[in-house]
Phi, psi and omega in degrees: 000322179299320179303311183297315181296314180295320178298317180295311183293312182293316179295317179293320178296317179294320179292322177299317177298320177299320178293322176297319177301316180297321177295320178297316177299322180293314185285322185272316187253355180075012179289136182296142177292150177300140176259094186289353175295323183291314173297328175297317177297315180300314182296318179298319177292325178300317179296340178265005174100003180250113181275310189254144178230148174293318178204109185300333178294337179260358178288159180303123177301156182236139177302134176064029184297329177294313178297319177299317180298315178296317179297318178299315179303311180288324178297320178294318177300319178293320177299316179296323175296321178296322177297315178302313181292326179292323182280320184254353175084165179296335177302326178299319183289338179273337179216070188289148171233157187285330185307305179299322178296318179295318178301310180298316179302315181287321179296325182291344173304322180300329178296319177292315184291323189250352178239295188292308183297313176297321180297329181270357176099006181274351183086170178295127181051043177060027185298339179271358181266143180293336180250040186305317183292326176294315178299317180298315179298316179294325175299313181296312180298317179300321180284336170291320175300317176301318178298318176300321178294320176300309181297312183296318179293321177297319177299316183291337186245009185290000000 
């Protein structure tokens, strides 16, 4: 039970920090905020058996896709925290160090690059987007922020 509670708290805390980071990027740098409706649409279609789309924005809309997207976003953050705890054990959450959080944060970039982005029609590592390198850089930085959130939330809740 402790594993589940810690995974939920640490994953949600890290995801919240990532969302705060996205808001900061929007306000300071003018970068558009994430539209969680599109991953929600992708996930809903995935549950119906369709993984890849030419352009998720042109795919059939799904009822409550924004809510689905937000829930999916936090569920993935919690899953990544659970992976960290499964690999480094509950002892890590009681005495956290940054290295394991950073490893998990950086490895999770691959999920976006090789699963979500291709599935939504952006190509591997956003290769079909005109600003692919900017997206890739923001993905890496965002997942480092997520890693800081994993570590920080574990520190706050140990």
